[in-house]
N, C-alpha and C positions, 0 to 999 in steps of 0.2 A: 846143720840144727841153726833157725833164726836166732843171734844175735841180740840178748835183751840185758840193758841197762838198768839197774835196780836200786833209786836213790829212796830218799826218807827224810819227810820233813816232819816236827812235831807243832800242832796246833791247841790251843787250850780254846775249847768250847765257848768259855766267856768270856773273853775277849780277840778271838781269832790272832792275840801277837805269838809272834814265834817262839821256841821254847830251844834254849841251845841244846842242851842233852836230853835225853830223853829220861824221867824220873824212874827210882826202882817201885815208884805206887804208883802209879796211873791212877788221874781220879774220874771217878765218876761219868763218864760222858765225855772224856776228851781222845780228842780224835788226831789219829797218826796216819798225814799223808804221805804214801807210793807211788812211784812213776816206774810204771815202766817202758822205759825208748818215752815216748811223748804223751804217753795218756796215766792221766792220773786218776785214784781212786782210794776213798779215808776208808780207814779202819777208824771204828769207835768201841772205847776199852767200857766193857760192864761189870762193874761190881760182883760180885759173888752175890748173894740174899735166900730168901725163903721165900717162896708164894704158894699162890692155889693155884692148882691147873685144871684146867678143864670147866665146864659153866657155872659160873661162879655167878652171881644173883645181876648183875648189869646184862647177860647174856640170857635171860627167862624171856621165854615167849618163842627164841630164834632158833636153839639151841639143839643139835642134833643127840641121837643118843652115844653117838660115839664119843660124845662130849662128857660123858658120866663115864662113873661116878668125880668127883671133885678129889683132886690129890694136893697130899702136900708135897714139895718138892724143895730140895736146896741143892745149886748150884754152887760149883767153884767160879770164879771170874775168869772171862774171856774176851774175845775182840769180834766184833761181827760188821762188816760193810752199810757203812755210810748209806748208802742206795746197793740196788739190783746188781748184779756185775751188766756193766755194759755190751754192748755190740762191738764197741769201740776197744773194750779192754779183749771181750774173748778173738777179737779178728785180730789183733797185737800178738797174741802168743798162739792161736791154733794157728794163723794164716788165711784164713776163711769166717766168712759170717753166714751160719744156718739160718739164720733167722727170715720169716715170710717177710715182715712188715719192714721195709728196707727204707733207705732216704736220709735219715739221722741216725746214727753213730753213738745219741744222747740216750737212744730207745733202749730197754732192756732186752739182754738177747734171749731169743725165745726159739720154739722149736727144738727142745736138745735135753737128750733123755738122762735120768739118772747114770746111766754107764755112761754117756757122754761129759758128764759135770767131772768123773773122775777122770777120766781122759785129760781132761782140761787144767784140773788141777794137778794131780801129776805132772804135766807137762810147765806149769807155771812154778809150780813147787822144787823139781830140778832144774830150774831158771833162776831161779831167784833165793837158792837154799833155804827158803822159809817152809812152814806145815801150815799151810791154808786146806781148808777143808769147807766140807758145809755143812752146816750148823746143825747138833740135835733140835729133835723137836722141843723139848724143855727147854732149849736154848731160845730156841726161837722163839717160843710163847711170852716167857718171861721180857725180852727184847722188846716185843710185839708191845706187851703190857705196859713199857715202860721201866722196867725193872724197879732200883729201891725209890728210884724217885714218880712210881704211878701214880695218876689219880683217879684212877678205875675207871676208863671208857670201857666202852662198847668195842670201837676202834681203835686202830693204832693211832692214839693222841687228841682223839675228839669222840664226842657221842654222836658229832652228826657230820655223818661221811665223807658229804662232800666236800665238806674242808681239806681231806686228809687224804685221799683216794679217786684214782680211775677206776671207774665201774660201770656197769651197762651202763646207766641212766647220762652218766657225763664221757664219757669214753670216745665216743660216736664209733664203735665198731674197732678199735683200735688199741697199743699200746702209746704211751708220751714217755719224753724223754725223762728221766729220771729228776727227782730233784725238784717237782712243778709245781706239787701239792706242799702242804703245810709238812715238818717233822713233827714224830711223837717226844714224849718227855725226854730220853736220850740222844734229841735230835737225830733219831732216823728218819727215812724218806719212804715211801710206798712198801709199805710193810702191809695195808690195808690196801688192796687193790695195785693195776698196772699190768702185774703179772703172776702168778702161783709159782712159789718157791720149792723146791725139791729141797729136804733136810735128809741127817744120812740116815735115818732110823730104819728098819725094816718097820712094819705097819702092826698095830695090834689092840687088842681091846686095852684102856683103863682097867687098874683095881683100884682098890683105896687106902693100900698099902700105901703110906709116910717112903717118898726114895730118895737117893741123893745120886746127882748126877747118872741120872736114867738114859742107858743108849737105847730101849728095846730089845724085840727078840732079838736071842741069835743069828736066827734064819727066819722065813716066812717069805709069801709069794708076791708081795707089795711093798714098793717104799712108800712112806711120808710126802705130800708136800702140804703146801700152808699159805694163808694171806689173800686168797682169792685174786681177781684179775679183773682188766676189762670187760671179757664175757659176763661174769657173774652180776649175781643180784647183790643188793646190801647185805645180805645175809650171809655168803659166804663169806665176807669180809672180816669180818668179828673175827677178834683179836684167839678165840677159842675153837673156832673152825676150824677142819681137819678134812685129807682126805686122801687119796691113794691109788697109784697104782701101778703096773708091772715097770721093770729097771729101764726098760726098752721103749717105753711111751714116751711120744712127741708130741706137743699142742704148743700151735701159733699163741697160748696163755700162758704159756711155762716156763719158768726160768730160774736162777738161782742168787743165791746169795752166800757170800764168803762169811768163814769161821775163821779165826787166828786162836 
């Protein structure tokens, strides 16, 4: 088995000064840096809160029927990858790179199925002793909207998609290195565009009932993915857009983001 050394440091989003020890109650948006051998990746603390999930007012005109009805969701705190999982991190953990678009290991990994993601997470957790996972769909949307810092944007961090997303009009048919567009209110990159991101949930239609930490149905035929990518147009990069496919499906526009 490949030997992996995990180290961790702590950085505040506000001043980027190192923190000597992790605090019991992290600050909303605080960044925690992990290193797997020579490959660093950041996890951002998202303080729990309540939000309206689905086609809220700013999505009007572009929303699809599967984004309604809007429903109130309460979430506990969690950690989220500051970027999509890069080819560098996938290669370090798995020993191979399945991506179609090679040549820059800072591009997001793609051509990975939901099942492939579970294998990656299992290996990462075995080697690190942590409990990394995929985001739930609700966690994904809350973070994309900016969490408790949300300013109500249509896309993740702006109403002007060009500022925050690589998508069909500016990506030139290729994914780009992560964190090369502006972040959202929580300091998260590429939650609109670049590649779509698998979520943990089985796909289901929305209901209007208020929910706490929803995880989707116990079983179904399709898994959720979110965020839009380099191939679709702007309407697929909105924070409420959602799609699904089978757990074995792969695409050069589909990757993942970590949760903890």
